[in-house]
Structure formats: C-alpha cells, structure tokens
N, C-alpha and C positions, 0 to 999 in steps of 0.2 A: 407525545413523542417530540424530540427536538428536531427542528427543521434544518435540513442540510442546504447550504448555500453554495452556488457555483464559486469555485475558488481559483480557477485558472487565472494566471496573470495575463491581462489584456496585452496582446501584441507580442508576448514572449514566445521564443522559438524553443519548444520542448524537445528538440532534437539536439540542442547544444550539449557539449560535454559538460558533465556535472553530476551531482548527487541529488536524487529525487526521493522524497519520503511520500509513500502512498498508503492510504487506508481504503479498503474495499469492504463494504458491508453486505451481508445477505439481505434478501428482500424481507421487509418488516422486521429486520434484526432477529430473525428466527435462529435458534441455536442448533445448527446442523453439524458443526465441526467437533463437538466434544463438550466436555465439562471441566470446570475448575474444581479440583479436589485437593485439599491440603495445600492451597496456594500454588498448585501446579496445574498446567494445562494437560488434560488427558485427551489426546486426539482420538476421535472415532475413525472408522475407515474412510468416511467422507472428508474428515480433517486431514487425513494422510494424503488423500488425492489433492486437496487444496495446497498442501505443503509441497508435495512432489512436483506438481505442475509448475509451481513458482520457481523451484530450483532448476527446472528445465528451460526457463525463459532464455538463458544465454545460448541454448542449442538452436533456438529459432530466430534469434536476432543477433547478428554479428556485432561485436563491439559493446555488448551490454553485459554488465557483471551484476551479481547480486551481493548485497551486503547483509545487514541484519534482517531477520525475518521472524515473525511470530504469527501463528495461526491461533486465533482466539475462538470462543464458542460461536460467535456470529460475525466475525470479521477477520481480515488479514491485514497485517502491517508489514511493510517491507521497504527497504531502501534499495533503489536501483541506481547503478552507475552507468552513465552514458559516456563512452570513450570516443576519442577522435577516430576518424577513418572507419566508421562502422558500416558503411554501405557496401555490401559485397554481393549478395545473391540477387537474382533477377527480381524477386518479389520486392526486396528493399530498394532496388534501383527504381522501381515504378513509383516509389514514394518520394523521390528526390524533389519533385515539384510541390510536394505537400509535407515537407519535413517538419513543419511546426506541429504536426499531428503525431510524431513518433511515440511519445509516452502514451497518449490515448490509444494508439494502435496496439501497443504492447498489452495494455490493460484490457482492451476490448477482446483481443485474441485469448488472453489468459482466462477471462471470465467465460467466454464462449466454450473453450476447451473443458474447463471444469464443469460447466453446466451440462454439456453433452455427455461427459463421462458419468457424472452422478445420475443423470436421468436415464442412462442406458442400463443401470444396474438392476432396476426393478420396475416392473410394469406399474404405471400409475404414480410413480414417484415424480414430484414436480419441485425441483430445486430452482431457485432464481436468486439473482443479485439485485441489490438496490440500484437504481439508475445512477449513472455517473460514479465518481469516486472523489475522495479528498486527496489533494496533493500539495506538496510544499517543495519549492526549490531551496535546497540547503546551501547556504552561502558562506558559512564559517564553521570553524572547528568546534566551537562551543555548541552550536545547534546540532551538529553531527553527533557529538558526544552525548548530549542530552537525549536525542532521539534513539540512539543505540541503547542507552540505559533504559529508557522508557519501554522500548520494544522487548528487551530482555526481561524486565521486571513487571510487565503488564499483568501477568497472572496474580502477582502479589497485591495488586491494587484494583482488582476486578470490580469491587463494589463502588469504586469512584470513577470507573471508566465511563466516558460519555456515551459509548456505544452499547453499554449494558442497559437493556430495557428496564431491568429491575433494580438498577444501581442508584447511587446517591450522589451523582455528580452535581455540583452547584453551577456548572457552566451552562449557558444557554445555547451556545453554538460551537461547532468544531474549530472555527478560526481562533476564538478565545482560548479554548481548551488546549489545542496543540501549540498555540502561541506561547502560553505559559510554560509548557513543557520545554519548548525550544529556548526559553530564556529571553524572549523578545522584550520583556519588561525590565531586563537587567541593563539594557543599554547597548551601545555598539562599540565598547572598548576592545572587543575581541574580533572585529570584522576583518579577519585574515582569510584570504581566499584558500580554497581547498585544492590540493594537488590531485590530478587525475592520472592514475597509473597507466 
C-alpha cells in the first residue's frame, strides 16, 4: 500500500478565499461507493450518499461553493471554493479564532456525516474513512483546468489511479501523482491568480 504523507502547507490559512482540491479515501481503500463498468462510475446507494452529502456542503458552510466532484469506488475527489465573507452563523463565528482550520473542519464534518448515515443503514455495517485527507491549494488556471479534467475523466483511468489498490500506478506517493496531474513539472509560465466569484 502506498503511504500517505501529510500535505498541509505549514502556516497556511486554509480559510482564505481560494480553490482547494481534496481527495478523501475510505479506510483501507475498500470499495464502498460502487464499481467502474465500461469506463464509467456506477454509484452504489452508499456512493450516492457520499455524492449527495458533498453537494450539501454549501448548505452547512456559508460562502463555500463546490466545483468539480467525482465519487470513485473508494474515494471522493472534489474542488471546494472558499469565498470572502463566509462567516455568518453562530457555529462559524465560533471558529473565527481558529480560521486556519476551516477546510479541515468542512472535511471532518463531511466524513462524520457520511459515516453516521452509512452505518445507520444496517446493523453491523462498519464504514470508515482513512485518517486525514489529501489537499492542494489551487493557485493557477492551468492547475484548475487539469484537476477538473482529471476529476471528470478519473473513471477512464481507474487502472492507473494511485488510490486503486489493484491498479498499476507507477507513482510512490500522492504528492508526485497529483503534482503531475496539475502540471507542476510544466513550469510556472501560467502562474495567473484565479478569480473568486
């Protein structure tokens, strides 16, 4: 199994407005959310829960929008957009002194909600997530474009996906794998900041 390393940017405020790419894997990369058939993701009812709860994130966190999303057999890829002036309700105001935690708080609540729902469906069912998650602060149009394309086309390349336990990825870690997708090796000729609507 490929080892997951902590990827948070040291000292970075994850409540800043911006675009954030996130990957969250199930515990032991078990395939709970469906299967890839004919290069398409076929969601199980548990996969539908994972998808639906992700799309509801903006209902629980003011000023958060969702962008691209893909629920794969054992993981979820998504891009979240943090906008300005998002602190509105009492719960969010309580986070003002800990704003650097916003992205982690969103993912923590998402994971907890999905886990509770899935485990409530059937006695003895034990669904769980891998600890932590992979994230990347998207800083330019090229990375955003590449990540949207990757998320959309991930079912087509499931055999090469680093999160596929039975796959054929040549990468040793997520940082290199996703770095290649984002075009980090291409250089910084396109380092143009992204507008936040």
